[in-house]
C-alpha positions as CSV (number, residue, x, y, z in Angstrom):
1,M,-26.8,-11.0,61.2
2,R,-27.3,-7.9,59.0
3,R,-30.6,-9.3,57.7
4,N,-31.9,-9.6,61.3
5,T,-30.8,-6.1,62.0
6,L,-32.6,-4.7,59.0
7,Y,-35.8,-6.6,60.0
8,R,-35.8,-5.3,63.5
9,K,-35.0,-1.8,62.4
10,Y,-37.6,-1.4,59.6
11,F,-40.2,-4.2,59.8
12,K,-40.5,-5.8,63.2
13,D,-42.2,-2.9,65.0
14,N,-43.5,-1.1,61.9
15,L,-46.9,-2.6,60.9
16,F,-47.4,0.1,58.3
17,M,-44.1,-0.6,56.6
18,R,-44.9,-4.3,56.4
19,F,-48.3,-3.7,55.0
20,T,-46.9,-1.4,52.4
21,L,-44.3,-3.9,51.4
22,I,-46.9,-6.6,51.0
23,V,-49.1,-4.4,48.8
24,S,-46.1,-3.4,46.7
25,C,-45.2,-7.1,46.1
26,V,-48.8,-7.9,45.2
27,F,-48.9,-5.0,42.7
28,I,-45.5,-6.0,41.2
29,A,-46.5,-9.7,40.8
30,T,-49.8,-8.6,39.2
31,I,-48.1,-6.2,36.8
32,I,-45.6,-8.9,35.7
33,A,-48.2,-11.5,35.2
34,F,-50.5,-9.2,33.2
35,S,-47.6,-7.9,31.1
36,Y,-46.5,-11.4,30.3
37,L,-50.0,-12.4,29.2
38,V,-50.4,-9.3,27.1
39,L,-47.0,-9.9,25.5
40,M,-47.9,-13.5,24.6
41,L,-51.1,-12.3,23.0
42,I,-49.5,-9.5,21.0
43,S,-46.5,-11.7,20.0
44,D,-48.8,-14.5,18.8
45,S,-50.9,-12.0,16.9
46,A,-47.8,-10.3,15.3
47,V,-46.4,-13.7,14.3
48,Q,-49.7,-14.9,12.8
49,R,-50.0,-11.6,10.9
50,Q,-46.5,-12.0,9.5
51,M,-47.2,-15.6,8.5
52,D,-50.4,-14.4,6.8
53,N,-48.3,-11.9,4.9
54,Q,-45.9,-14.7,3.9
55,R,-48.8,-16.8,2.7
56,N,-50.3,-13.9,0.7
57,T,-46.9,-13.4,-0.9
58,M,-46.6,-17.1,-1.7
59,E,-50.1,-17.1,-3.2
60,G,-49.3,-14.1,-5.3
61,I,-46.2,-15.7,-6.7
62,S,-47.9,-19.0,-7.2
63,K,-50.7,-17.3,-9.1
64,Y,-48.2,-15.5,-11.3
65,V,-46.4,-18.8,-12.2
66,E,-49.7,-20.5,-12.7
67,N,-50.9,-17.8,-15.1
68,K,-47.7,-18.2,-17.1
69,Y,-48.2,-22.0,-17.2
70,Q,-51.9,-21.5,-18.1
71,S,-50.9,-19.1,-20.9
72,V,-48.8,-21.9,-22.5
73,Q,-51.7,-24.3,-22.1
74,D,-54.0,-21.9,-23.7
75,M,-51.5,-21.5,-26.5
76,I,-51.7,-25.2,-27.3
77,R,-55.5,-25.2,-26.8
78,D,-55.8,-22.5,-29.4
79,V,-53.8,-24.6,-31.8
80,Y,-56.1,-27.6,-31.3
81,R,-59.3,-25.5,-31.7
82,D,-58.2,-24.2,-35.1
83,G,-58.3,-27.1,-37.5
84,S,-56.1,-25.5,-40.2
85,L,-53.6,-24.3,-37.5
86,A,-53.5,-27.8,-35.9
87,S,-53.0,-29.5,-39.2
88,N,-50.1,-27.1,-40.2
89,T,-48.5,-27.4,-36.8
90,T,-48.6,-31.2,-37.0
91,F,-47.1,-31.1,-40.5
92,L,-44.4,-28.7,-39.4
93,L,-43.3,-31.1,-36.6
94,E,-43.5,-34.3,-38.7
95,H,-41.8,-33.0,-41.9
96,P,-38.9,-30.9,-42.8
97,F,-39.5,-27.1,-43.0
98,S,-39.1,-27.0,-46.8
99,E,-41.9,-29.5,-47.2
100,Y,-44.0,-27.5,-44.7
101,V,-43.7,-24.4,-47.0
102,E,-44.7,-26.5,-50.1
103,H,-47.6,-28.0,-48.1
104,R,-48.9,-24.5,-47.3
105,L,-48.6,-23.4,-50.9
106,D,-50.4,-26.5,-52.2
107,R,-53.3,-26.0,-49.7
108,Y,-53.5,-22.3,-50.6
109,F,-53.8,-23.0,-54.4
110,A,-56.2,-25.9,-53.8
111,A,-58.5,-23.9,-51.5
112,D,-57.8,-20.6,-53.1
113,Q,-57.6,-19.0,-49.6
114,P,-54.8,-18.5,-47.1
115,T,-54.3,-21.1,-44.4
116,S,-53.1,-20.5,-40.8
117,D,-49.3,-20.2,-40.5
118,A,-48.0,-22.2,-37.5
119,V,-44.7,-20.4,-37.6
120,Q,-46.2,-17.0,-37.5
121,F,-48.7,-18.0,-34.8
122,F,-46.0,-18.8,-32.3
123,Q,-44.0,-15.7,-33.3
124,N,-47.0,-13.6,-32.5
125,K,-47.4,-15.3,-29.1
126,I,-43.8,-14.5,-28.0
127,D,-44.2,-10.9,-29.2
128,D,-47.4,-10.5,-27.2
129,D,-45.9,-11.5,-23.8
130,P,-42.9,-9.3,-22.7
131,D,-42.0,-11.9,-19.9
132,I,-41.2,-14.6,-22.5
133,R,-37.4,-14.8,-23.1
134,S,-37.7,-17.5,-25.8
135,L,-40.1,-20.1,-27.3
136,M,-39.1,-23.5,-28.8
137,L,-41.0,-26.1,-30.8
138,Y,-39.3,-29.5,-30.6
139,S,-40.0,-32.1,-33.3
140,A,-39.5,-35.6,-31.9
141,N,-39.5,-37.2,-35.4
142,Q,-37.2,-34.7,-37.1
143,Q,-35.1,-34.1,-33.9
144,V,-35.2,-30.4,-34.9
145,M,-35.9,-27.4,-32.6
146,Y,-37.5,-24.3,-33.9
147,Y,-36.2,-21.5,-31.7
148,Y,-38.1,-18.2,-31.4
149,K,-37.0,-14.9,-29.8
150,A,-38.8,-11.6,-29.5
151,R,-38.9,-9.5,-32.7
152,R,-36.6,-12.0,-34.5
153,Q,-37.1,-14.6,-37.2
154,F,-37.1,-18.1,-35.8
155,D,-34.1,-20.4,-36.2
156,M,-33.9,-24.1,-36.7
157,V,-31.5,-26.1,-34.6
158,S,-30.6,-29.7,-35.2
159,T,-30.7,-31.9,-32.1
160,N,-29.5,-35.2,-33.5
161,A,-29.1,-37.7,-30.7
162,A,-25.7,-38.7,-32.0
163,H,-24.4,-35.1,-31.5
164,S,-26.6,-33.7,-28.8
165,F,-28.2,-34.7,-25.4
166,V,-31.3,-32.6,-26.1
167,P,-33.5,-35.6,-27.2
168,D,-32.5,-37.5,-24.1
169,S,-33.2,-34.5,-21.8
170,M,-36.6,-34.0,-23.5
171,Y,-37.6,-37.5,-22.5
172,L,-36.0,-37.4,-19.0
173,D,-37.8,-34.1,-18.2
174,E,-41.1,-35.3,-19.6
175,E,-42.9,-35.0,-16.2
176,S,-41.4,-31.6,-15.3
177,L,-43.9,-29.1,-16.7
178,V,-42.4,-26.1,-14.8
179,S,-38.6,-26.4,-14.2
180,V,-35.2,-24.8,-14.7
181,P,-34.2,-24.6,-18.4
182,N,-32.2,-27.6,-19.4
183,I,-28.5,-26.8,-19.8
184,W,-28.3,-28.8,-23.1
185,V,-31.2,-27.0,-24.6
186,L,-29.6,-23.6,-23.6
187,Q,-26.3,-24.6,-25.2
188,S,-27.9,-25.8,-28.4
189,I,-29.8,-22.5,-28.9
190,G,-26.8,-20.4,-27.7
191,M,-28.5,-18.8,-24.7
192,Q,-26.6,-17.8,-21.5
193,R,-27.7,-19.4,-18.3
194,S,-29.7,-16.7,-16.4
195,P,-32.7,-16.7,-13.9
196,M,-35.5,-18.2,-16.0
197,F,-38.1,-20.9,-15.6
198,S,-39.3,-23.3,-18.3
199,V,-42.9,-24.3,-19.1
200,K,-43.0,-27.5,-21.2
201,I,-46.2,-28.8,-22.8
202,P,-46.3,-32.0,-25.0
203,I,-47.9,-31.6,-28.5
204,N,-49.9,-34.5,-29.9
205,N,-51.2,-35.3,-33.4
206,K,-54.9,-34.3,-33.2
207,T,-55.9,-37.3,-35.3
208,S,-53.8,-40.1,-34.0
209,L,-53.2,-38.6,-30.6
210,L,-49.6,-39.6,-30.8
211,N,-46.9,-37.4,-29.3
212,I,-45.1,-35.5,-32.1
213,G,-43.1,-33.0,-30.0
214,Q,-43.1,-30.4,-27.3
215,I,-43.4,-26.7,-26.8
216,L,-40.9,-25.0,-24.4
217,V,-41.4,-21.5,-23.2
218,Y,-38.7,-19.7,-21.2
219,F,-40.0,-17.0,-18.8
220,D,-37.9,-14.4,-17.1
221,S,-37.7,-15.4,-13.4
222,T,-37.0,-11.9,-12.3
223,A,-40.5,-10.9,-13.4
224,I,-41.7,-13.0,-10.4
225,R,-40.7,-10.1,-8.2
226,Q,-43.5,-8.1,-9.6
227,A,-45.9,-10.5,-7.9
228,M,-44.2,-9.6,-4.6
229,S,-44.6,-5.8,-5.1
230,N,-47.9,-5.6,-3.1
231,Y,-46.3,-7.2,-0.1
232,K,-42.8,-5.8,-0.4
233,E,-43.0,-3.6,2.7
234,E,-44.4,-6.3,5.0
235,F,-42.6,-9.4,3.6
236,K,-39.6,-10.8,5.5
237,G,-37.4,-13.8,5.0
238,E,-37.0,-15.6,1.6
239,I,-39.3,-17.0,-1.1
240,L,-38.3,-19.9,-3.3
241,V,-40.1,-21.4,-6.3
242,L,-39.1,-25.0,-6.8
243,S,-39.7,-27.5,-9.6
244,A,-40.9,-31.0,-9.2
245,Q,-37.2,-32.1,-8.8
246,N,-36.8,-29.4,-6.0
247,E,-34.6,-27.2,-8.3
248,V,-34.8,-23.5,-7.4
249,I,-36.6,-21.7,-10.2
250,F,-36.7,-18.4,-8.3
251,D,-35.0,-17.1,-5.1
252,S,-36.0,-13.8,-3.7
253,S,-32.5,-13.4,-2.2
254,G,-30.9,-13.9,-5.7
255,K,-28.5,-16.5,-4.4
256,G,-29.9,-20.0,-4.8
257,Y,-31.1,-20.1,-8.4
258,G,-30.6,-23.5,-10.1
259,T,-29.5,-25.3,-6.9
260,K,-31.3,-28.2,-5.2
261,Y,-33.4,-27.6,-2.0
262,R,-33.8,-30.6,0.3
263,G,-35.9,-29.0,3.0
264,L,-39.4,-30.2,1.7
265,A,-38.9,-33.9,2.5
266,G,-42.2,-35.1,4.0
267,M,-43.9,-31.7,4.0
268,N,-47.5,-31.2,2.9
269,S,-48.8,-28.2,1.1
270,G,-49.7,-25.4,3.5
271,E,-47.8,-27.1,6.4
272,E,-45.4,-25.1,8.6
273,V,-42.2,-26.8,9.9
274,T,-39.1,-25.5,11.6
275,V,-35.8,-26.4,10.0
276,D,-32.5,-25.1,11.5
277,G,-34.2,-22.2,13.2
278,M,-36.2,-21.3,10.0
279,V,-40.0,-21.5,9.8
280,V,-40.7,-23.2,6.4
281,T,-44.1,-23.1,4.7
282,S,-44.8,-24.6,1.3
283,L,-47.6,-24.2,-1.3
284,T,-47.7,-26.8,-4.0
285,Q,-49.3,-26.6,-7.4
286,S,-50.0,-30.2,-8.3
287,Q,-51.0,-29.8,-11.9
288,A,-47.8,-27.9,-13.0
289,G,-45.6,-29.7,-10.5
290,Y,-44.0,-26.6,-8.8
291,S,-43.9,-25.5,-5.2
292,V,-43.6,-22.0,-3.6
293,V,-41.6,-22.1,-0.3
294,S,-41.4,-19.4,2.3
295,M,-38.5,-19.4,4.8
296,I,-38.3,-16.9,7.7
297,S,-36.1,-17.1,10.7
298,K,-37.5,-17.1,14.2
299,K,-35.3,-14.0,14.8
300,E,-37.1,-12.1,12.0
301,L,-40.5,-13.2,13.4
302,A,-39.4,-11.9,16.8
303,E,-38.5,-8.5,15.1
304,T,-42.2,-8.2,14.1
305,Y,-43.3,-7.7,17.7
306,R,-40.1,-6.3,19.2
307,S,-41.4,-2.7,19.3
308,A,-44.6,-3.9,21.0
309,R,-42.6,-6.1,23.4
310,N,-40.3,-3.1,24.3
311,T,-43.3,-0.9,24.8
312,I,-45.0,-3.4,27.1
313,I,-41.8,-4.0,29.1
314,S,-41.3,-0.2,29.4
315,I,-44.9,0.3,30.6
316,A,-44.5,-2.6,33.0
317,L,-41.2,-1.2,34.4
318,V,-42.8,2.3,34.8
319,C,-45.8,0.7,36.6
320,I,-43.4,-1.3,38.8
321,L,-41.5,1.9,39.5
322,F,-44.6,3.7,40.5
323,A,-45.7,0.7,42.6
324,V,-42.5,0.9,44.5
325,L,-41.9,4.7,44.5
326,L,-45.4,5.9,45.5
327,P,-45.5,3.8,48.8
328,A,-41.9,4.6,49.4
329,M,-42.5,8.3,48.9
330,F,-45.5,8.2,51.2
331,I,-43.6,6.4,53.9
332,S,-40.6,8.7,53.5
333,N,-42.8,11.7,53.8
334,F,-44.5,10.2,56.9
335,A,-41.2,9.3,58.5
336,K,-39.7,12.8,57.8
337,R,-42.6,14.6,59.4
338,T,-42.5,12.2,62.4
339,H,-38.7,12.7,62.8
340,R,-39.2,16.5,62.5
341,I,-41.6,16.5,65.4
342,I,-39.2,14.3,67.4
343,R,-36.3,16.6,66.6
344,F,-38.2,19.7,67.6
345,T,-39.3,18.2,70.9
346,R,-35.6,17.4,71.6
347,K,-34.8,21.1,70.9
348,V,-37.4,22.2,73.4
349,K,-36.1,19.7,75.9
350,N,-32.6,21.4,75.5
351,G,-34.1,24.8,76.2
352,D,-34.8,26.2,72.7
353,L,-38.3,27.6,73.2
354,N,-38.4,29.6,70.0
355,T,-38.4,26.7,67.7
356,R,-41.5,25.9,65.7
357,I,-42.7,22.9,63.6
358,I,-43.5,24.0,60.0
359,D,-46.3,21.7,58.8
360,S,-49.2,23.1,56.8
361,K,-51.1,19.8,56.3
362,E,-54.3,19.2,58.1
363,D,-53.9,15.5,58.9
364,E,-53.1,13.9,62.3
365,L,-49.4,14.9,62.2
366,G,-50.3,18.4,61.1
367,Q,-52.7,18.8,64.1
368,I,-50.0,17.5,66.4
369,A,-47.5,20.1,65.0
370,K,-50.0,22.9,65.5
371,S,-50.8,21.8,69.0
372,F,-47.1,21.7,69.8
373,N,-46.6,25.2,68.4
374,S,-49.6,26.6,70.3
375,M,-48.2,25.1,73.5
376,L,-44.8,26.8,72.9
377,D,-46.4,30.1,72.2
378,E,-48.3,30.0,75.5
379,L,-45.2,28.9,77.3
380,N,-43.1,31.7,75.8
381,Q,-45.8,34.2,76.6
382,Y,-45.8,33.1,80.2
383,I,-42.0,33.3,80.5
384,D,-42.0,36.8,78.9
385,Q,-44.6,38.0,81.4
386,V,-42.9,36.6,84.5
387,Y,-39.1,36.5,83.8
388,K,-37.9,38.1,80.6
389,A,-39.6,41.5,81.2
390,E,-37.0,42.5,83.9
391,I,-34.0,41.0,82.0
392,K,-35.0,42.8,78.8
393,Q,-35.4,46.1,80.7
394,K,-31.9,45.8,82.2
395,H,-30.3,44.9,78.8
396,T,-32.1,47.9,77.2
397,E,-30.8,50.3,79.8
398,I,-27.2,49.0,79.4
399,A,-27.4,49.2,75.6
400,T,-28.7,52.7,75.8
401,L,-25.9,53.9,78.0
402,E,-23.3,52.2,75.7
403,A,-24.9,53.8,72.6
404,R,-24.7,57.2,74.2
405,V,-21.1,56.8,75.6
406,N,-19.2,55.4,72.7
407,P,-20.1,57.9,69.8
408,H,-20.2,60.9,72.2
409,F,-16.8,60.0,73.5
410,L,-15.4,60.0,69.9
411,Y,-17.2,63.2,68.9
412,N,-16.2,65.0,72.1
413,T,-12.6,64.0,71.7
414,L,-12.5,65.2,68.1
415,E,-14.2,68.4,69.2
416,V,-11.5,69.0,71.9
417,I,-8.8,68.5,69.3
418,R,-10.5,70.8,66.8
419,M,-10.9,73.6,69.4
420,R,-7.2,73.1,70.4
421,A,-6.2,73.5,66.7
422,I,-8.3,76.7,66.3
423,S,-7.0,78.2,69.5
424,S,-3.4,77.5,68.2
425,G,-4.2,79.3,65.0
426,A,-4.5,76.2,62.8
427,K,-7.9,76.9,61.4
428,D,-7.4,74.5,58.4
429,V,-6.7,71.7,60.8
430,G,-9.9,72.5,62.7
431,E,-11.9,72.4,59.5
432,M,-10.4,69.1,58.6
433,I,-11.2,67.7,62.0
434,Y,-14.8,69.0,61.7
435,S,-15.1,67.3,58.2
436,L,-13.8,64.1,59.6
437,S,-16.2,64.2,62.6
438,V,-19.2,64.8,60.2
439,L,-17.9,61.9,58.0
440,F,-17.7,59.5,61.0
441,K,-21.2,60.5,62.0
442,S,-22.6,59.7,58.6
443,Y,-21.0,56.2,58.6
444,V,-21.4,55.3,62.3
445,R,-24.9,56.6,63.0
446,P,-27.6,54.0,62.0
447,K,-30.0,55.1,59.4
448,A,-33.1,53.3,58.1
449,R,-32.7,54.5,54.5
450,Y,-29.3,55.4,53.1
451,T,-29.6,57.4,49.8
452,F,-27.5,58.8,46.9
453,K,-27.6,62.1,48.6
454,D,-26.1,60.7,51.8
455,E,-23.3,58.9,49.9
456,L,-22.4,61.9,47.8
457,E,-22.4,64.0,51.0
458,A,-19.9,61.6,52.5
459,C,-17.8,61.8,49.4
460,R,-17.9,65.6,49.6
461,M,-16.8,65.6,53.2
462,Y,-13.9,63.3,52.4
463,L,-12.8,65.4,49.4
464,E,-13.2,68.5,51.5
465,L,-10.5,67.1,53.9
466,F,-8.0,67.0,51.0
467,R,-9.1,70.3,49.4
468,I,-8.2,72.0,52.7
469,R,-4.9,70.1,52.8
470,Y,-3.8,70.9,49.3
471,K,-5.6,74.3,49.0
472,D,-5.4,75.6,45.4
473,R,-3.7,72.4,44.0
474,F,-6.8,70.3,44.2
475,A,-10.5,70.8,43.1
476,Y,-13.6,68.6,42.8
477,T,-17.1,68.8,41.4
478,I,-20.2,66.7,42.3
479,E,-23.2,66.5,40.0
480,C,-26.3,64.4,40.6
481,S,-29.8,64.4,39.0
482,K,-32.5,65.6,41.3
483,E,-34.5,62.5,40.8
484,L,-31.7,60.2,42.1
485,E,-31.1,61.9,45.4
486,D,-33.7,60.0,47.4
487,L,-33.1,56.6,45.8
488,P,-31.5,54.0,48.2
489,I,-27.8,52.9,47.7
490,P,-25.5,50.6,49.6
491,K,-23.1,52.4,52.0
492,M,-19.5,52.9,50.9
493,S,-20.4,52.4,47.2
494,L,-18.6,55.5,45.9
495,Q,-16.1,56.6,48.6
496,P,-13.6,53.8,48.0
497,V,-13.1,55.0,44.4
498,I,-12.4,58.5,45.7
499,E,-10.0,57.1,48.2
500,N,-8.1,55.1,45.5
501,Y,-7.6,58.3,43.5
502,I,-6.3,60.3,46.6
503,L,-3.9,57.5,47.6
504,H,-2.7,56.1,44.2
505,G,-3.6,58.5,41.4
506,M,-3.2,62.0,42.6
507,R,-0.2,64.0,41.4
508,T,0.8,66.0,44.4
509,G,3.5,67.9,42.7
510,Q,1.1,69.6,40.2
511,A,-1.4,72.3,40.8
512,D,-4.3,71.2,38.5
513,N,-5.5,68.0,40.3
514,K,-9.2,67.6,39.9
515,V,-11.8,64.9,40.2
516,S,-15.5,64.9,39.2
517,I,-18.5,62.8,40.2
518,R,-21.5,62.6,37.9
519,A,-24.6,60.6,38.7
520,Y,-27.4,60.3,36.0
521,P,-30.0,57.8,34.8
522,D,-29.8,56.1,31.4
523,Q,-31.2,53.0,29.6
524,Q,-29.0,50.6,31.6
525,G,-29.9,52.0,35.0
526,I,-28.1,54.6,37.1
527,Q,-24.6,55.5,36.0
528,V,-22.1,57.1,38.4
529,V,-18.9,58.3,36.6
530,I,-15.9,59.2,38.7
531,A,-13.2,60.8,36.5
532,D,-9.8,62.3,37.4
533,N,-6.7,63.6,35.6
534,G,-4.3,61.7,37.8
535,L,-1.5,59.3,37.1
536,G,-3.7,56.8,35.3
537,I,-3.2,53.0,35.2
538,P,-0.6,51.2,33.0
539,A,-2.2,49.0,30.3
540,E,-0.9,45.8,31.8
541,R,-2.1,46.6,35.3
542,L,-5.5,47.8,33.8
543,D,-6.0,44.4,32.2
544,E,-5.1,42.7,35.4
545,L,-7.7,44.8,37.3
546,R,-10.4,44.1,34.8
547,L,-9.7,40.3,34.8
548,G,-9.7,40.4,38.6
549,L,-13.2,42.0,38.7
550,E,-14.6,39.3,36.4
551,D,-12.9,36.5,38.3
552,N,-14.6,37.4,41.6
553,G,-11.7,38.6,43.7
554,T,-8.5,37.3,42.2
555,M,-6.9,40.8,42.3
556,S,-4.2,41.7,44.7
557,G,-3.1,45.1,46.1
558,S,-4.6,47.7,48.4
559,E,-5.7,49.9,45.5
560,S,-8.0,47.0,44.2
561,F,-9.7,46.2,47.5
562,G,-12.2,49.1,47.3
563,L,-13.1,48.4,43.7
564,R,-13.5,44.7,44.3
565,S,-15.7,45.2,47.3
566,I,-18.0,47.6,45.4
567,H,-18.1,45.3,42.4
568,E,-18.8,42.1,44.3
569,R,-21.6,43.7,46.4
570,L,-23.4,45.1,43.4
571,R,-23.1,41.7,41.6
572,L,-24.4,39.8,44.6
573,M,-27.3,42.3,45.2
574,Y,-28.4,43.0,41.6
575,G,-26.8,40.5,39.2
576,K,-24.3,40.5,36.4
577,P,-25.3,43.6,34.3
578,Y,-24.3,45.9,37.3
579,G,-20.9,46.6,38.8
580,V,-17.7,48.5,38.1
581,G,-16.1,49.4,34.8
582,L,-12.6,50.9,34.2
583,I,-11.2,53.1,31.5
584,S,-7.7,54.5,32.0
585,E,-4.5,55.5,30.3
586,A,-1.1,55.9,32.0
587,G,-0.4,59.7,32.6
588,A,-3.9,60.7,31.3
589,G,-6.2,59.9,34.2
590,T,-8.8,57.3,35.1
591,E,-12.6,57.0,34.6
592,V,-14.5,54.6,36.8
593,T,-18.1,53.9,35.9
594,I,-20.4,52.3,38.5
595,T,-23.8,51.0,37.3
596,F,-26.8,50.6,39.6
597,P,-30.3,49.4,38.8
598,Y,-33.0,52.0,38.4
599,P,-35.1,52.3,40.4
600,A,-32.9,50.8,43.1
601,K,-34.3,47.9,45.0
602,E,-35.7,48.5,48.4
603,D,-34.4,45.3,50.0
604,T,-30.7,46.0,49.6
605,E,-30.1,47.5,53.0
606,H,-29.7,44.2,54.8
607,V,-27.3,42.7,52.2
């Protein structure tokens, strides 16, 4: 039911609204479709760029491990190329070390020249590469391991099969050229298990081509991180280096070293598969038998294009907002202007012929508004000419008579009382009535421009009343700069302060009562200082008055009404810097400072 009501109210008879709604829906659908396509393109591009970064990182790590593997291959190749070194190395691995020393001495004396020292050759190799943690030569015949460390003399470790598992492990790991160091080998040489990877190359007799032993080189796995340094900022996820038995040689997260990884079953080198929400990519080095694996979660991949996605969504929402708001604003403006015309026509129907349609635009509605206003102007002009002329003339005559009767009645009455007082011998009463009459005229008589001079004259007449009453017990002074006399001022801006002094501060029992009014300009504006030597204001009451002035009228008491009215009018007309200030001390008089702007504003008379 409500849906039908809304349709009849806004769409059934409103073709423009229906058209706008259709256009907005088309725009919104187009924006959503376009944003979705752009988001798909950007997300695919971001994912592909991230996967390229992963591959570059994998290739850098694979190249690093391959270089270490190749360095060991080159080490053995250098041995084979040097006949003397190959012979000495073969003798070292097939005979005890003491016989190797005698063999070198015999060859030296026989040839009368030094021969290549196999022991020193391998020691030099380990000293040349800072990534090598240790180097071992294993003799299969002697079951002895020659163990090298950087800047140390080599050690010989017996690996007899009856007391050690090293010989068995050497044969079991024969196919694993790059792997995790064997635990039995580590125990036999006394090394702690730490992140390292082993490169093992068999050594053959150059003459018989029979295997006589192996060379094992342990490299620091943490050095692999150096290969990731070029991609550290862009790399995400984890990188693993696995041996042929899927043992973790290196883990970028530092958690999985030495464990088995089963996620490569059935994977080909360079292939991407998804396992448990992780995108897994492998790169296999077939000759050395190791693999580099990249694992990155789909959530991390989504993070690569999150900012672009948020930007596209934000732009789409802004476009949708504009697609909805712009037609809505146009329709709302059109409807408001139409309703304004209808509302004004109803006012004219009810008899308000002074109403006008305010519409400055030049479109069709603007032309209708101007035509309507012109019609009302002509109608009012006709009514004024025929009917209102006589009515206005009668009202003018009545107002003139009332304006003459009311003030004159008051002045004539005061004049009769004054003359009666003089004829009875009360001249002071006559003077007081005269001052009061002049004071009433200054406040009642309308004046286009009310100035400082007028207000000070009103104050003077008011003070004159009390000077006559108290005679020699009361005196006053009024000082005003000449340049201020013609400046405008709100009526009753000073007189209430004088009245407060007369009613609440004057000490009638003393003969030295006096009050002074000084008006002068300064940097803050125009200062009017009204000072007296009256009763003063107690400190507690003074604080209450000051707080009341700042709280916009929370003061109570008849003595505060005049101050509050002056302060509030000045604040309303001129702003916060202007208003009333109080300084007083009980028994020592009061000083009221009223601050006006300079020059005074010309538009304050109507406030």
